[in-house]
N, C-alpha and C positions, 0 to 999 in steps of 0.2 A: 624604373628609370635607368638610362645606359652605364653601363659601368666601363667605356672604353674609355681611350685614352683624354685626357682632358682637353677640349677645343683653341686650337690658336688664337687670342684676344690682340694679339698685334698684329693680327690680317685679314682684314676685314673682306671677305669674297664679292658679296652683291651687299649696297645699300640701297635701299630703299624708300625716301624721302618725300614725305607729305601726297604718296599716292592717293588721288580721286579721281574715282567713275561716274560718270554720269552716264546714264545711256537713254533717251527720248524714250517718249509713252507716247500714247495719246492722246490727242484733245490739246494739243501741248506741257501733256505733265511729264515731268522728268523723273527717272529712279535713280538715287544717287546708293551706287553699289557699293563703294568706300568711301570714306571724309577722312581725308587726310591723314592718312596713317605711313606710319613713320616705321623701318624695322631695318636692323644692320645683321648679315650671317656671313660669321666667322668662318674662318677655315676648317677643318672639321667637325662642324656643327650640326648637330639637327634639330636644325627650331620646328618646332611643329604649330601650327593653328588650328586653333578651336575654335566650332562653332557650332549650330544649327545649321540647317539650310534656308538657304536667302542671307545668310551672313557677310555672305561676299569671300568667300573660301576660296572659289575656284577661279573668283574673278583676280584674285593678288595672284595665284599662281599662274594664270596666263600674262600679265602684266608682267611679273620677275622673267616668263620665259620670253617674253619678247615678240608674245603672237598674238597679243592687245596692246595699242596706244590710249594709256590714261590719258584722260579730259587735261590733267594737272597733274604736277607732278615730276620729281628724276627717278629715273632708274640705271642704275650705276652699276656698274661688273668691274672690278681690280683700278677701280677708280675712274677710268672713262663714261662718260654719258650715254645711255642711247640715245645716238638720234634719228634711228630707223630709217636711214637709206640700206640701200641693196647691201652694199658690201658692210655695212656695220651691222647690220643685223644679222648676214648669213657669220661673222665675226662670234654673233651674243648665241646664235645657237650652237654654234659648235663647243662654245664654254659652258651654257644651261641646258639641257636636256628636259625632257618631258616624260613620265609617267604613266598613264593612263588608267583611269580608273576602272572601264570595263574591256578586260582582256579576250575578249568575244569580239567587238568591232577594231580595235585599235590593229587587229593585223590583217591586210589586204588577204582575203580568199584565195585567191586567182596566183598568188607567188607563193614559193617556199620560205623558208627561213633562212634559208642560204640570203634572197632575194632582199629582205629586209634589213641584213644585217649589213650588206657589197652595200646596198644604197647610202651608207651612209660613211661607210670606209671610204665612197669614191668620192663623194661630196666633197669631206671635207676633209681627208688627208688625199686625196688622187690618186690612189691603189687603184689600180691598171690588169696586174698581172691577175688572172683568174686563177692558181698555184695558190699564191701568194696570198686574198682575200680569203679564199677557204679556211687556209688556214690560219687567219686573223680572226675570223668566222668561230672555228673550229677552239682556238683558246678563251671566246668570249663567253661560249656557250659550257665550257670546262669553269668557266669562273660564279656562271650564278648556278651548277648544280645538276645544268643536264646536259651527264656524262652514263656511257662513251657519246660523243657529238657530232661521229656518223652518219650518228642513227636519227637523230633531228633534222640536220642541214637541210635533206632533200623531204621532208616533211612538212606539209600544208597545213594552215593553222585549222581545219575541223579535223585532223586528225590527232590533237594534242587536247591534254583536260585544259580544266581552265589555273592552275596551278602552273604549266608550264607554259602558258602563252603569254603568263606573267613575266615568268622567267624571259622569255623570251623577248619580250616588250626592256626587259632590267638590262641583256646584254645588250640590245639597241641603244637606248640610251648611253649604256660604256661607252659605244664604239668611237664615238668621238673625246672621250678622255675628258670628259666635261669637269669642271669647276663646280657646277653648283645642281642638282638632280632636282627637277621640283616634282612629289609623289604626291598622286592627286585622288586619295583615297582607293590607295593602292591594295589594299586587301578587302574593300567592301563588297567586291563581287563575288568572294571565293568563297567555301569550307571552312566555316570554323575550324575543324582540324588544322586548316592549310595557313590559317591564319598567322600563329607564330612562327612556323618555317620563312615565311615574308616577308615577318620583320626581323626576323636573327640575318634572313640574307642581308636585308638595306644594310643594317650593323655593319654587320661581315665587312659591307663594300666599306661602307666610311672608312673603318679600321685601317683595313688593306691600302686604301688610294687614295686616302684624306681627304672624298669627296665631302661637301656640303650638303645639305639634304634640306629642302623645306619641303617638312610633314604634313600634310593638307588632310584631317580628319573629322568628324561627330563625337569624334568616340575618346573621350580624356581618359577613357582606362590604356587603348593605344600609346595611346600623346608618352604616358606618363613612361611606358616601356620603352618608349624609343626617343624622349625626345633626349636633352639637353637642355634645352628652353622653352616654355611654351609659351604663343600668346595668344590671346581671348578674344575673337570677333563677333561683335553682334549687328546686326544690322549694318553693315558696313565701317562701324567704329571701333578702333583699339580701347577695347575696355579693360584689359589686364594683361601685365607682365611679368613672367620672371623662372624662375629656373623649374626643370620639373615638379620635383619636392616640394616648394616652396608655394607650385600652384596647385597642389594634387593634397599638399599636407595642413596646408593653413591659406586658403585660398580667401580674398578676401572684397572680392565683387557680387553682389548677389546671384548677378548670375553665373561665374564661374562657379559656385557653390548649388544653382541650378543642375548647371550640365554634371557634378560630382554627385547630388542629389538623384541624376538619370541611371548610375552606374552602380550607389550601392544602396538605394532606398532609404538612406539615411538623410535628416534634415539637421546641416550645421548646429550646432547650440546654440553662434551669432544670429541668425536668418529671422530667427520669429518662428510665425508661420511657415510652411508650407508657401515657397512660392509658387503662381500660376504662369501659365501659360495665353494666355488672351487677350484680345486689344492690341492696337494699330496704333503709336505713338504721334503725340501731331506738331511737340515740339519738348524746347528745355532738353531733359536727361530722355535718349532713345528707349531707357528700359524704365522709364520713373513707373508706369503702368499695370506693371509687370511683379513693383518692388515690394514687398515689405519694410519698406522701411524708408521710402518714399515720406519726404518732407515739401514746404512749399518752395524753397528753395530749387527743386528737382522739376515744378513745374514750368517756370521761367528761365531756366539758365543751363545753360546745357555743360557739362561737366567735363573741364580738364585733366589729362595725362598728368599726373603726379606722383612722383618718387618717393616711397615712404622710404623708414627710417631704416626698413631693414631689409633694403632696396630693390622690393616689387613694385613694377610700374601699377598705378591703378589708375582710374577714370571714373570716380565715385564721389560724388558731395555727404552723403554719411561716412562712408571712412576717413577722408582728407578731416568732416569734424570730431571724429572719434581720436585721431591720431594725429596728425597733424600731416607733413611732407615736408621733406626734406629738400626739393628742390620739382620746380617743375621741366616739363619736357619740350 
């Protein structure tokens, strides 16, 4: 878990309220990618969104970044709602930037590193002087560890390693001086030896600038290392949320325990049998067909997100029946 300065809980940077995202499918069918997800991100906070492929993580990141309009719900930044007008979106994109998963495709191969950094400086800060732009671009590269920066400014993407490309992507995101950075699996395409360096870089940038991060990952171990708070998604539903220490050391939801099992090869004591990964839900709890704690209520009634006495938010009938709850969220 991150050991940097505590987050400023009095200053919410972003508020995602009841975000629902429905995609149309064939023959009139619909896919619910997000089901009424609510999250608050504070200044200087690293909030990790964890879940397997298809859980809705990247969709939530696109919604937060203003690149996808939700079917329902409200995206707020600094207290103001995103209205999706051109002017409003431009302001939102200046304050919320995205680091993409694949550094090999996130940079245009026909343009130099300088071009990629100059574009946001021109678009969002109105910079026009070539000398000032180059100087600022050099500072951005210095800030992400690409030194000496002059050796990188005039290079093309194919002349950089994967780790160097990802650092350029981070520098580009920092160019607008954002309040929030959405980092979508930023280490998954990198060699294992580079991943820890990249995570440390993100933490250092958070500590230096007070920037908040929405960190999207399928890896609970990476989330624990980098995050203050972890939110677990399963099939578009928020099933558990709490501090990184609570979620990893004392996971309550059976799905979170499955994710932990995937990185430790240990089944937590309170789960009983090994959790399977088969079947598709048709009603009730979205996780019930994979859950060893399933009982009759799970088949007919979707659980609601409840705050437990220890402050962890959990959506699970079994946990609620065993521990009770303090508040319904």
